C-alpha positions in Angstrom: 19.6 0.8 166.9 21.0 1.5 170.4 17.4 1.6 171.8 16.6 -1.8 170.3 19.8 -3.3 171.8 18.9 -1.9 175.2 15.4 -3.3 175.0 16.7 -6.7 174.0 19.1 -6.7 176.9 16.3 -5.8 179.3 14.1 -8.7 178.0 17.0 -11.0 178.6 17.2 -10.0 182.2 13.5 -10.5 182.7 13.3 -14.0 181.2 15.7 -16.8 180.6 15.2 -20.3 179.2 15.6 -23.6 181.1 19.0 -24.9 181.7 21.4 -26.5 179.3 21.6 -30.3 178.8 23.2 -32.0 181.7 21.8 -29.5 184.3 20.0 -31.6 186.9 18.0 -28.5 188.0 16.9 -27.6 184.4 17.9 -24.0 185.0 15.8 -23.7 188.2 17.0 -20.7 190.2 16.0 -22.5 193.5 18.2 -25.5 192.6 15.3 -27.9 193.3 15.6 -31.5 192.2 11.8 -31.6 192.1 11.4 -29.0 189.4 12.2 -31.2 186.3 9.6 -33.8 187.5 7.1 -31.0 188.3 7.4 -29.6 184.8 7.0 -33.0 183.2 4.0 -34.0 185.3 2.0 -30.8 185.2 3.1 -29.1 182.0 4.0 -32.0 179.8 7.4 -33.5 178.7 7.6 -31.2 175.7 6.4 -28.0 177.4 8.5 -24.8 176.6 9.3 -23.0 179.8 11.2 -19.8 180.7 12.0 -18.4 184.2 10.5 -14.9 184.1 10.7 -12.1 186.7 7.4 -10.7 185.4 5.6 -13.6 187.1 5.5 -12.4 190.7 4.8 -14.7 193.6 4.5 -13.0 197.0 4.5 -15.0 200.3 6.0 -14.9 203.8 9.7 -15.8 204.3 8.4 -18.2 207.1 5.0 -19.8 207.4 4.0 -19.0 211.0 0.8 -21.0 210.4 1.5 -23.8 207.9 -2.2 -24.4 207.4 -2.8 -20.9 206.2 0.1 -19.6 204.1 -0.9 -16.4 202.2 0.2 -16.2 198.6 -0.4 -13.6 195.9 0.3 -14.3 192.2 0.3 -11.6 189.6 1.8 -10.8 186.2 1.7 -8.1 183.6 2.4 -10.5 180.8 -0.1 -10.1 177.9 -2.3 -12.8 176.6 -2.4 -15.0 179.8 -4.4 -18.2 179.3 -3.7 -20.1 182.5 -2.0 -19.7 185.9 -1.0 -22.9 187.7 0.3 -22.8 191.3 2.7 -25.6 192.3 4.6 -26.5 195.5 7.7 -28.6 195.1 7.8 -30.3 198.4 4.1 -30.8 199.3 2.7 -34.3 199.2 0.0 -32.9 196.9 1.9 -30.5 194.7 -0.8 -28.8 192.5 -2.6 -26.2 194.5 -4.9 -24.4 191.9 -5.3 -23.5 188.3 -6.8 -20.2 187.2 -8.2 -19.2 183.7 -8.5 -15.4 184.0 -10.8 -15.0 180.9 -12.2 -11.5 181.6 -10.3 -11.0 184.9 -6.8 -9.7 185.5 -4.1 -12.5 185.6 -3.8 -12.4 189.4 -5.1 -14.3 192.5 -4.6 -14.2 196.2 -5.4 -17.1 198.5 -4.1 -19.3 201.4 -2.8 -22.8 201.3 -1.3 -25.6 203.4 2.4 -26.1 203.4 3.9 -29.4 204.6 7.5 -28.3 204.7 9.9 -25.6 203.5 9.6 -25.4 199.7 9.7 -23.2 196.6 6.1 -22.0 195.7 5.7 -21.5 192.0 3.4 -19.9 189.6 3.6 -21.1 186.0 1.8 -18.8 183.5 0.9 -19.9 180.0 0.6 -17.2 177.4 -1.2 -17.3 174.0 1.9 -18.6 172.2 1.9 -21.7 174.4 5.1 -20.7 176.4 5.1 -21.2 180.1 6.6 -18.4 182.2 7.8 -19.5 185.6 8.1 -17.4 188.8 8.3 -18.3 192.5 9.3 -17.7 196.0 10.8 -19.7 198.8 8.7 -20.2 202.0 10.3 -21.7 205.0 8.1 -23.7 207.4 8.1 -25.9 210.5 5.8 -28.1 208.5 2.7 -30.2 209.1 0.1 -28.2 207.1 -1.2 -31.0 204.9 -1.4 -33.7 207.5 -3.4 -32.0 210.2 -7.2 -31.8 210.4 -8.7 -28.3 210.1 -10.5 -26.5 213.0 -14.0 -27.1 211.6 -13.3 -30.7 211.0 -12.0 -31.1 214.6 -15.1 -29.6 216.2 -17.6 -30.8 213.6 -18.9 -27.3 212.8 -18.3 -27.8 209.0 -21.6 -29.6 208.6 -23.6 -26.5 209.5 -21.8 -24.2 207.1 -20.8 -26.4 204.1 -21.1 -24.6 200.8 -22.0 -21.2 202.2 -20.6 -18.3 200.2 -19.9 -14.7 201.2 -18.3 -12.1 198.9 -17.8 -8.4 198.3 -16.7 -6.2 195.4 -14.2 -3.5 196.3 -13.6 -0.5 194.1 -9.9 0.2 193.5 -8.1 3.5 193.4 -6.6 2.9 190.0 -8.5 3.4 186.8 -8.5 1.5 183.5 -7.4 3.4 180.4 -11.1 4.1 179.5 -11.6 5.8 182.9 -13.5 3.0 184.6 -12.5 2.2 188.2 -10.7 -1.1 188.8 -12.3 -3.6 191.1 -11.5 -6.5 193.3 -13.8 -9.4 194.1 -13.2 -11.3 197.4 -15.0 -14.5 197.9 -15.1 -16.9 200.9 -16.5 -20.5 200.6 -17.1 -22.5 203.7 -15.6 -25.9 203.2 -13.2 -28.2 205.2 -10.8 -28.7 202.3 -9.6 -32.1 203.6 -6.4 -33.3 202.0 -7.1 -37.0 202.6 -3.7 -37.3 204.4 -5.3 -37.3 207.9 -6.2 -40.8 209.2 -9.9 -41.6 208.8 -10.7 -38.4 206.8 -10.9 -38.9 203.0 -10.1 -36.1 200.6 -13.0 -33.6 200.4 -12.4 -30.3 198.7 -13.8 -27.6 196.4 -12.7 -28.6 192.9 -14.2 -26.0 190.6 -15.5 -22.4 190.8 -16.8 -20.0 188.1 -17.7 -16.3 188.3 -20.2 -14.8 185.8 -21.5 -11.3 185.5 -25.1 -10.0 185.2 -25.0 -10.8 181.4 -23.9 -14.4 182.1 -20.5 -13.8 180.7 -17.9 -16.0 182.4 -15.3 -13.8 184.0 -13.0 -16.4 185.4 -12.7 -20.2 186.0 -10.6 -21.7 188.8 -9.9 -25.4 189.7 -8.7 -25.9 193.2 -7.1 -28.9 194.9 -6.6 -30.3 198.4 -3.7 -28.0 199.6 -6.0 -24.9 199.5 -6.7 -23.8 203.0 -9.9 -24.6 204.9 -12.8 -22.2 204.3 -10.9 -20.7 201.4 -10.8 -17.0 200.6 -9.9 -15.9 197.0 -9.3 -12.4 195.7 -9.6 -11.6 192.0 -8.9 -8.3 190.2 -10.7 -6.7 187.2 -9.6 -3.8 185.1 -13.1 -2.3 185.6 -16.0 -3.3 187.8 -18.1 -6.0 186.0 -21.8 -5.5 185.9 -23.5 -7.2 188.9 -24.8 -9.1 190.6 -22.0 -11.6 190.1 -22.9 -15.3 190.2 -20.6 -17.7 191.9 -21.1 -21.4 191.0 -19.0 -24.5 191.7 -18.8 -28.0 192.9 -16.7 -30.1 195.3 -15.2 -33.5 194.6 -18.2 -35.2 196.2 -20.6 -33.4 193.9 -22.0 -30.9 196.3 -23.1 -27.7 194.5 -22.0 -24.2 195.3 -24.2 -21.4 194.2 -24.4 -17.8 195.3 -24.7 -14.1 194.2 -22.6 -11.1 195.1 -24.5 -7.9 194.8 
């Protein structure tokens, strides 16, 4: 009985529901007025949410380069269906959405930050509940409203859609004894936000990774705040059979296709 009580108490420390009626922050630990509207817009007015320490968002305390802010999202929650990354105070607040499928519920990438803001990951589990984690990143600002380097010098036209990638074997092993693995992929693309005068929004909108047997391992939807020439890292409990096939498309219909041996 005592053990069950202790476990229940620990679960209460890890996760707590949204705030009580009348709380303008809806229980948000960052006390952000944007959070209730974010939840309604991207999760739905009737979405069930809980702030959960098991959703880990790692980023710098201060964004030295607001056009390339590194973020890592991970969780050990079971049955993860979707991971959505949101930034409260960006002019474009949705950054990406990941369906892990046969991958681990984790992703690392870089994004543009317009001003100091909470950066959140909301993780949906099989029961439909959204688990919310985040971190606060300070910034001098301007990440979303400045043209990227390849746009400024015009070099993006020579590299558009090129993909490079590599699979790394990890030191940890899955329960069956198979070595864990990490896939790192880079896609050459200007990732324009549409917020710079004379440059319309132009960004990679969808990517999929499949193994040698054509099994889809993960699916990711990306949006304008993802950094120029984005680099993504994905984790697997064991190395998937290769070669891995990377396919995708940008919002102008340009196809992305490549293989990682």
